[in-house]
ZAMARGU-4260 file (C-alpha; in steps of 0.2 Angstrom, whole numbers, plus 5000, padded with zeros to 4 digits):
<rodrens>
0) 4870/4977/5089 | 4869/4985/5072 | 4884/4992/5062 | 4883/5011/5056 | 4897/5014/5044
5) 4900/5032/5033 | 4906/5031/5017 | 4912/5042/5006 | 4911/5034/4987 | 4921/5047/4978
10) 4937/5042/4991 | 4933/5024/4985 | 4932/5020/5004 | 4923/5005/5010 | 4915/5012/5025
15) 4923/5018/5042 | 4914/5011/5058 | 4905/5025/5067 | 4894/5016/5080 | 4888/4998/5086
20) 4872/5001/5092 | 4860/4993/5101 | 4842/4991/5094 | 4835/5004/5106 | 4846/5017/5103
25) 4846/5010/5084 | 4829/5015/5082 | 4832/5033/5089 | 4846/5038/5077 | 4839/5030/5063
30) 4821/5031/5054 | 4816/5014/5046 | 4805/5023/5034 | 4821/5031/5027 | 4831/5014/5025
35) 4833/5005/5008 | 4840/4988/5007 | 4855/4986/4998 | 4859/4967/5000 | 4870/4954/5007
40) 4886/4962/5004 | 4894/4978/5006 | 4888/4992/4991 | 4903/4994/4980 | 4897/5010/4972
45) 4882/5021/4975 | 4864/5016/4969 | 4856/5031/4972 | 4861/5040/4956 | 4875/5050/4966
50) 4893/5049/4970 | 4895/5064/4980 | 4895/5066/4997 | 4896/5056/5012 | 4881/5040/5013
55) 4876/5031/5031 | 4876/5011/5029 | 4868/5001/5042 | 4873/4982/5044 | 4861/4970/5051
60) 4870/4952/5055 | 4859/4937/5053 | 4858/4934/5072 | 4852/4952/5074 | 4839/4953/5062
65) 4821/4955/5068 | 4802/4958/5062 | 4808/4976/5055 | 4827/4972/5049 | 4830/4957/5038
70) 4849/4952/5036 | 4860/4964/5026 | 4866/4982/5021 | 4855/4996/5021 | 4857/5014/5014
75) 4851/5025/5026 | 4843/5042/5016 | 4846/5056/5029 | 4858/5068/5032 | 4872/5063/5038
80) 4876/5078/5049 | 4859/5074/5058 | 4863/5054/5060 | 4880/5063/5069 | 4868/5074/5081
85) 4859/5059/5084 | 4872/5049/5090 | 4880/5061/5100 | 4863/5061/5108 | 4861/5043/5113
90) 4880/5040/5117 | 4878/5039/5137 | 4895/5048/5146 | 4905/5037/5154 | 4903/5030/5171
95) 4912/5038/5186 | 4925/5026/5193 | 4923/5022/5211 | 4937/5019/5224
</rodrens>
């Protein structure tokens, strides 16, 4: 399952894992057209000309790569607020405990 990180380059963080999503949910949250492959390693600096703001980074492991997504890291060019809203819409509520 792909990992979704939020990265704040101005704070020099390495990214904070926010979600591990099955492909079906990932495709609903992330628009493939907005993804730019960055390579095989987590970026050390932003490559979009901006060092400000939070960036969404998607990581696809080699064993999870498919026809649309090759293995590696992708910058998601979308508003992080919209991605967070998308995440909240796909997270299912916990199952009730039956006794």
